[in-house]
C-alpha positions as CSV (number, residue, x, y, z in Angstrom):
1,M,-28.7,-124.5,132.8
2,K,-26.9,-124.8,136.0
3,L,-26.7,-124.6,139.7
4,V,-24.2,-122.9,141.7
5,I,-23.8,-123.6,145.0
6,Q,-21.8,-122.2,147.9
7,G,-21.4,-125.0,150.4
8,G,-20.9,-125.3,154.4
9,R,-24.4,-124.1,155.2
10,K,-26.5,-126.3,157.1
11,L,-29.9,-126.6,156.2
12,G,-33.0,-127.3,158.3
13,G,-37.0,-126.2,158.5
14,V,-39.7,-127.1,156.8
15,H,-40.7,-128.5,153.2
16,A,-43.8,-129.4,151.4
17,L,-43.2,-133.0,149.7
18,S,-44.1,-133.1,146.1
19,G,-46.4,-136.3,144.6
20,N,-44.4,-139.3,143.1
21,K,-43.5,-138.8,139.5
22,N,-43.4,-143.0,139.3
23,A,-47.1,-142.6,140.0
24,A,-47.8,-139.7,138.2
25,L,-46.8,-140.6,135.0
26,P,-48.6,-143.9,134.6
27,M,-51.6,-142.3,136.1
28,I,-51.7,-139.6,133.2
29,A,-51.3,-142.6,130.4
30,A,-54.1,-144.4,132.2
31,S,-56.4,-141.3,131.5
32,L,-56.5,-142.1,128.0
33,L,-58.5,-145.3,128.8
34,T,-61.7,-143.1,129.3
35,S,-63.6,-140.5,126.8
36,E,-64.6,-139.1,130.2
37,T,-62.8,-136.2,132.3
38,V,-60.0,-137.8,134.8
39,T,-58.6,-135.1,137.8
40,L,-55.5,-135.9,139.4
41,S,-54.3,-134.0,142.2
42,N,-50.6,-133.8,144.4
43,V,-49.6,-134.0,140.7
44,P,-45.9,-132.4,140.7
45,D,-44.6,-129.6,138.6
46,I,-41.9,-131.4,137.0
47,T,-40.6,-131.5,133.2
48,D,-41.5,-135.4,133.0
49,V,-45.0,-134.5,133.8
50,A,-45.1,-131.8,131.4
51,A,-43.9,-133.8,128.5
52,M,-46.3,-136.8,129.6
53,L,-49.4,-133.9,129.2
54,E,-47.7,-132.8,125.9
55,A,-48.0,-136.5,124.7
56,A,-51.1,-136.9,125.9
57,R,-52.8,-133.7,124.2
58,T,-50.6,-135.4,120.8
59,F,-53.0,-138.5,120.9
60,G,-56.3,-135.9,121.1
61,A,-56.4,-135.1,124.7
62,K,-57.8,-132.0,126.2
63,V,-55.5,-131.0,129.3
64,V,-56.2,-128.8,132.0
65,R,-53.4,-127.5,134.6
66,D,-53.2,-125.9,138.0
67,Q,-49.5,-125.9,138.2
68,R,-49.7,-123.8,141.4
69,A,-52.5,-126.2,142.7
70,G,-51.3,-129.6,141.6
71,V,-54.0,-130.4,140.0
72,V,-54.8,-131.7,136.1
73,S,-57.9,-132.6,134.3
74,I,-57.3,-134.9,131.2
75,T,-60.2,-135.6,128.9
76,A,-60.0,-138.2,126.3
77,G,-63.1,-137.6,124.1
78,R,-62.0,-138.4,121.0
79,L,-58.4,-140.2,120.4
80,K,-57.4,-139.0,117.1
81,S,-53.8,-140.8,116.8
82,A,-52.2,-143.8,118.2
83,K,-48.8,-142.4,117.3
84,I,-46.3,-140.2,119.1
85,S,-43.6,-138.4,117.5
86,A,-39.8,-139.5,117.6
87,E,-38.9,-135.7,119.3
88,L,-41.5,-136.1,122.0
89,S,-40.6,-139.7,122.9
90,A,-37.3,-139.0,123.3
91,K,-37.7,-136.7,126.1
92,I,-39.2,-139.3,128.6
93,R,-39.0,-143.1,128.8
94,T,-42.4,-143.9,130.4
95,S,-43.9,-142.0,127.2
96,F,-43.9,-145.8,126.6
97,L,-46.6,-146.3,129.2
98,F,-48.9,-144.8,126.6
99,A,-48.7,-148.3,124.6
100,G,-51.4,-150.1,127.3
101,P,-54.2,-147.4,127.3
102,L,-53.9,-147.2,123.7
103,L,-53.5,-150.6,122.6
104,A,-56.9,-151.6,124.9
105,R,-58.8,-148.5,123.7
106,L,-58.0,-148.5,120.0
107,G,-56.7,-151.7,119.4
108,R,-53.6,-150.4,118.2
109,A,-50.3,-148.2,119.3
110,S,-47.2,-147.3,117.3
111,L,-44.5,-145.6,119.7
112,P,-40.7,-145.0,118.7
113,P,-38.2,-146.6,121.5
114,P,-38.5,-144.3,124.4
115,G,-35.7,-141.9,125.9
116,G,-34.7,-141.1,129.7
117,D,-32.0,-141.4,131.7
118,A,-28.5,-143.1,130.8
119,I,-28.1,-145.3,133.8
120,G,-28.1,-148.4,131.8
121,H,-29.8,-150.4,129.3
122,R,-34.0,-151.1,130.0
123,R,-35.5,-153.7,128.2
124,L,-38.9,-153.7,126.7
125,D,-39.1,-157.0,126.4
126,T,-41.5,-157.8,129.3
127,H,-43.9,-155.4,127.8
128,F,-43.7,-157.1,124.3
129,A,-44.1,-160.5,125.9
130,G,-47.2,-159.1,128.2
131,F,-48.9,-157.6,124.9
132,K,-48.5,-160.8,123.1
133,A,-49.8,-163.1,125.7
134,L,-53.2,-160.7,125.6
135,G,-53.4,-161.3,122.0
136,A,-51.7,-158.2,120.4
137,K,-49.6,-158.6,117.2
138,A,-46.2,-156.9,118.5
139,V,-43.4,-155.7,115.6
140,A,-40.4,-154.3,117.0
141,G,-38.5,-152.4,114.3
142,R,-35.4,-150.4,114.7
143,K,-37.4,-146.7,114.8
144,T,-41.3,-147.8,115.5
145,L,-42.4,-150.5,118.0
146,R,-46.3,-151.1,116.6
147,F,-48.9,-153.2,118.5
148,S,-52.3,-154.0,117.2
149,G,-55.4,-156.5,117.8
150,T,-58.2,-157.6,120.0
151,L,-57.1,-158.1,124.0
152,K,-58.0,-161.1,125.8
153,G,-57.6,-162.2,129.8
154,T,-54.8,-164.5,130.1
155,K,-51.7,-165.7,132.5
156,I,-48.8,-163.7,132.3
157,L,-45.9,-164.8,133.8
158,L,-43.1,-161.4,134.1
159,D,-39.7,-162.8,133.6
160,E,-38.6,-159.6,135.8
161,A,-40.6,-157.6,138.2
162,S,-40.4,-154.6,135.8
163,V,-42.5,-151.7,137.1
164,T,-43.7,-150.0,134.0
165,A,-44.1,-153.4,132.2
166,T,-46.5,-154.0,135.3
167,E,-48.0,-151.1,134.8
168,N,-48.7,-151.3,131.1
169,I,-50.0,-154.8,131.0
170,M,-52.5,-153.5,133.8
171,M,-53.6,-150.8,131.7
172,A,-53.9,-153.1,128.6
173,S,-55.8,-155.5,130.9
174,V,-58.8,-153.7,132.2
175,L,-60.9,-153.7,129.2
176,A,-59.5,-157.0,127.6
177,A,-62.5,-159.6,127.7
178,G,-61.9,-162.1,130.6
179,K,-59.5,-162.6,133.5
180,T,-56.0,-161.5,133.7
181,T,-53.4,-162.8,136.1
182,I,-49.9,-161.6,136.6
183,Y,-47.3,-163.3,138.2
184,N,-44.2,-161.9,139.3
185,A,-45.8,-158.5,139.4
186,A,-43.8,-155.1,140.5
187,C,-45.1,-154.0,144.2
188,E,-43.7,-150.4,144.6
189,P,-46.3,-147.7,145.6
190,H,-46.7,-146.3,142.6
191,I,-48.1,-149.7,141.5
192,V,-50.7,-149.5,144.3
193,D,-51.4,-145.7,143.0
194,L,-52.2,-146.7,139.6
195,A,-54.2,-149.5,140.4
196,T,-56.3,-147.3,143.1
197,M,-57.0,-144.9,140.2
198,L,-57.7,-147.7,137.6
199,T,-60.2,-149.2,140.4
200,A,-61.8,-145.6,140.8
201,M,-62.5,-145.9,136.9
202,G,-64.6,-149.0,137.1
203,A,-61.7,-151.5,136.7
204,K,-61.7,-154.5,138.8
205,I,-58.4,-155.1,140.1
206,T,-57.2,-157.3,142.8
207,G,-53.6,-157.8,144.4
208,A,-51.8,-154.5,143.9
209,G,-49.3,-154.3,145.9
210,T,-48.6,-157.9,145.9
211,N,-46.7,-159.8,143.4
212,L,-49.8,-161.5,142.2
213,I,-52.0,-159.2,140.5
214,Q,-55.6,-160.4,139.3
215,I,-57.7,-158.4,136.4
216,E,-61.6,-158.8,135.9
217,G,-62.0,-157.0,132.4
218,V,-64.7,-154.5,132.1
219,E,-66.3,-153.2,128.8
220,S,-65.6,-149.5,129.5
221,M,-64.1,-147.0,131.9
222,H,-65.4,-143.9,133.4
223,G,-64.1,-140.9,134.8
224,C,-62.5,-140.4,138.3
225,E,-60.8,-138.0,140.8
226,A,-57.6,-139.6,142.2
227,R,-54.5,-138.5,144.1
228,V,-50.6,-139.0,143.8
229,G,-49.0,-140.6,146.4
230,C,-46.0,-138.6,148.3
231,D,-42.4,-138.8,146.7
232,Y,-40.4,-140.6,149.1
233,I,-37.5,-140.5,146.8
234,E,-37.6,-136.4,147.3
235,A,-38.1,-137.0,150.7
236,G,-34.9,-139.7,151.2
237,S,-33.0,-136.8,149.3
238,Y,-33.8,-134.0,151.4
239,I,-33.1,-136.2,154.7
240,T,-29.6,-136.7,153.6
241,A,-29.4,-132.7,152.5
242,A,-30.1,-132.0,156.5
243,A,-28.0,-135.0,157.6
244,V,-24.7,-134.2,156.2
245,T,-25.2,-130.6,156.7
246,G,-26.2,-130.9,160.2
247,G,-29.4,-129.5,160.1
248,E,-33.2,-130.8,161.4
249,L,-35.9,-131.1,158.8
250,T,-39.5,-131.8,158.9
251,L,-41.4,-133.2,156.0
252,T,-45.2,-132.4,155.5
253,G,-48.0,-134.2,153.3
254,V,-46.5,-137.9,153.9
255,D,-48.0,-141.2,153.4
256,P,-46.2,-143.2,156.0
257,E,-46.0,-146.8,154.2
258,P,-43.2,-146.2,152.0
259,F,-40.8,-145.1,154.5
260,A,-41.0,-148.4,156.6
261,I,-39.1,-149.9,153.5
262,I,-36.4,-147.2,153.1
263,E,-35.5,-146.6,157.0
264,G,-33.4,-149.9,157.4
265,A,-30.9,-148.6,155.3
266,F,-30.6,-145.3,156.7
267,R,-30.5,-146.1,160.2
268,R,-27.2,-147.8,158.9
269,F,-25.6,-144.6,158.8
270,G,-27.0,-143.2,161.7
271,V,-30.1,-141.6,160.3
272,T,-33.4,-142.0,162.1
273,W,-36.9,-140.1,161.9
274,T,-40.2,-140.1,163.4
275,I,-43.5,-140.2,161.8
276,D,-46.9,-138.4,162.7
277,A,-48.9,-140.5,160.3
278,K,-52.3,-138.6,161.5
279,E,-50.8,-135.3,160.8
280,R,-48.7,-137.0,157.9
281,I,-45.6,-135.1,159.0
282,L,-42.1,-136.6,159.3
283,R,-39.6,-135.3,161.5
284,Y,-35.7,-135.6,161.1
285,V,-33.6,-134.3,164.2
286,P,-30.0,-135.4,164.2
287,K,-29.1,-137.0,167.5
288,K,-25.4,-137.7,167.3
289,R,-22.8,-137.9,164.4
290,L,-23.3,-140.0,161.6
291,K,-21.5,-143.3,162.2
292,M,-21.7,-146.5,160.1
293,R,-23.6,-149.3,162.1
294,Y,-21.6,-152.7,161.2
295,D,-22.8,-156.3,160.7
296,L,-22.5,-158.7,163.4
297,G,-18.7,-159.5,164.0
298,D,-17.8,-156.1,163.2
299,A,-18.1,-157.2,159.1
300,I,-18.4,-154.5,156.7
301,P,-21.9,-153.6,155.7
302,S,-23.6,-153.6,152.1
303,V,-26.6,-151.8,150.9
304,A,-28.0,-153.4,148.2
305,D,-31.1,-152.2,145.7
306,G,-33.6,-154.4,144.5
307,T,-37.2,-155.2,143.3
308,W,-39.6,-153.2,146.0
309,P,-39.8,-154.1,148.9
310,A,-35.7,-153.7,148.8
311,F,-34.0,-150.7,148.9
312,P,-35.1,-148.4,145.5
313,S,-32.4,-148.0,142.8
314,D,-33.4,-144.3,142.9
315,L,-31.8,-143.9,146.2
316,L,-28.9,-145.2,146.2
317,S,-26.7,-142.2,144.6
318,V,-28.0,-140.3,147.8
319,L,-27.1,-142.9,150.0
320,V,-23.8,-143.0,148.4
321,V,-23.0,-139.0,149.4
322,L,-24.5,-139.8,153.1
323,A,-21.6,-142.5,153.5
324,T,-19.2,-140.0,152.3
325,Q,-20.0,-137.9,155.5
326,T,-20.1,-141.1,157.9
327,R,-17.5,-142.3,160.0
328,G,-17.1,-146.0,158.8
329,T,-17.0,-148.0,155.4
330,C,-19.7,-149.4,153.3
331,L,-20.0,-151.2,149.9
332,F,-22.7,-150.5,147.7
333,F,-23.8,-152.7,145.4
334,E,-26.4,-151.6,142.4
335,K,-27.9,-154.7,140.9
336,M,-30.6,-153.0,138.6
337,F,-28.2,-150.2,136.3
338,E,-24.9,-151.0,135.2
339,S,-24.4,-147.2,134.4
340,R,-25.8,-145.8,137.9
341,L,-22.8,-145.5,139.9
342,Y,-19.9,-143.9,137.3
343,F,-21.1,-140.5,138.9
344,V,-18.6,-141.5,141.7
345,D,-15.9,-140.3,140.0
346,N,-17.1,-136.7,140.5
347,L,-17.2,-137.4,144.0
348,R,-13.6,-138.7,144.0
349,Q,-12.8,-135.7,142.6
350,M,-14.4,-133.9,145.4
351,G,-12.3,-135.9,147.8
352,A,-14.3,-138.7,148.5
353,K,-12.5,-142.1,149.6
354,I,-14.2,-144.4,147.1
355,V,-13.3,-147.3,145.5
356,Q,-15.1,-148.6,142.2
357,C,-15.3,-152.5,142.4
358,D,-16.6,-152.5,139.1
359,P,-19.8,-151.0,137.4
360,H,-22.2,-152.5,139.8
361,R,-20.2,-151.8,143.5
362,V,-18.3,-149.3,145.0
363,V,-16.4,-149.2,148.3
364,V,-17.2,-145.7,150.3
365,T,-15.2,-144.8,153.5
366,G,-15.8,-141.5,155.5
367,P,-16.1,-138.9,156.7
368,S,-14.4,-137.2,154.0
369,Q,-13.9,-133.5,153.6
370,L,-15.3,-132.8,150.2
371,Y,-14.1,-129.7,148.0
372,A,-16.0,-127.7,145.5
373,G,-15.7,-128.0,141.5
374,T,-17.3,-127.8,138.4
375,F,-19.7,-131.4,137.4
376,A,-22.3,-132.1,135.0
377,S,-25.3,-134.3,135.9
378,P,-25.7,-137.4,133.9
379,D,-29.1,-138.6,135.5
380,I,-31.6,-137.0,137.9
381,R,-30.5,-139.1,140.6
382,A,-27.2,-138.7,140.4
383,G,-28.0,-134.8,139.6
384,I,-29.5,-134.5,142.8
385,A,-26.8,-136.5,144.6
386,L,-23.9,-133.7,143.3
387,V,-26.0,-131.5,144.4
388,I,-26.2,-132.9,147.8
389,A,-22.3,-133.2,147.8
390,A,-21.8,-129.5,146.8
391,L,-24.2,-128.3,150.1
392,V,-21.2,-129.9,152.0
393,A,-18.8,-129.2,150.3
394,K,-15.8,-126.5,150.9
395,G,-16.4,-123.7,148.4
396,Q,-18.5,-123.0,145.4
397,S,-19.6,-125.3,143.0
398,T,-21.4,-125.2,139.8
399,I,-23.7,-128.5,138.8
400,L,-24.3,-128.3,134.9
401,N,-27.3,-129.6,133.3
402,A,-29.5,-129.2,135.9
403,E,-32.4,-129.3,133.4
404,I,-32.2,-133.0,133.8
405,I,-32.6,-132.7,137.9
406,D,-36.0,-131.3,137.0
407,R,-37.1,-133.9,135.5
408,G,-37.7,-135.3,139.1
409,Y,-37.5,-132.5,141.2
410,V,-39.7,-129.7,141.7
411,A,-37.9,-126.4,142.3
412,V,-35.0,-127.3,143.3
413,E,-32.9,-124.3,144.0
414,E,-36.2,-122.7,145.6
415,C,-37.0,-125.5,148.0
416,L,-33.3,-125.7,148.9
417,S,-33.1,-121.9,149.5
418,D,-36.3,-122.0,151.9
419,L,-34.1,-124.6,154.1
420,G,-30.7,-122.1,154.2
421,A,-29.0,-123.3,151.3
422,N,-26.9,-120.6,149.3
423,I,-28.0,-121.8,145.7
424,E,-28.7,-120.3,142.7
425,R,-29.6,-121.1,138.8
426,K,-28.2,-119.6,135.9
């Protein structure tokens, strides 16, 4: 599957934000913690969600989905299995998030090593250490990861502030006897979304959104209704597309809080916006040419990713494209994944002035005239970055492996076409 893009068109208009996939996926997994119905709203219509729902069905859950409305109802009345196939697990890394709920509810879980994007090594050691601390027996085979045992609350110090490990341990702990304290917990907005859902199901959780989370175990969980928060990564991607093409953009369905974290990095490139919190609307209006804001003493600025509230890694790729169209020089430091920045070879072929210092650092000098070409999408975020580059490039570009982009972005060609892009899926 491929996207064919004719560059050079100004993008502008109104775009309704989708739900955050990084919140929706653990919330789907958490629905297995109860035999009652859980209803999720604002669920994005992406292939990663479809894969997680397929996995939920394999465990015995009944799933009813209204894709147009973004509503999913999951009823895990009787779980018939604690296993998932290697084929299904290979489709999506977050299939491993079922380990915590299965272990909590059934006392066992058996999953193959998860798949996902090839952006670098993503260790599972923190998950294992957390489950073991809760009293589970963990066996890591080459083809199967097994967990079993009765869980008891304890104090857990994570050796890294892993988002998925925090989520997995939270879900395992809500039904564990006693109190669990998680130190060095991840603080991302989707952690808060998951904790809000678990609380609505009857869990007793405090501290979500900070690095210290405390959970008092309960005997059982019940059904609930929960909303998936907005996708601020999608928002940043569409703002970048508007910025590099010179258009105005209005985003609806905005949850303001995450934007306070990402706006600082965008300001360095001359990209600013306003948010109407009451109406949940973000407006981006280009005020002047994109220009890099240097550090004191005219030092070249650096944009680095990190654990929340640092700038999110998932937006670094699109910011590199923004830098190619901004007057000035910027160093990008990708601290989390050693393969995230390899896609810049494609940008160099398009005419971007980029020096790759090592797997984690690139220096970008702009603005550069980009020229069309044919490129393969290596992962979700690099894929959307290449699409944005193609939108501003001279000529017709082809982005291969478009199905990878579908894992994180809803109907990207339709949404961009509505904003004025000349883009077609073939």
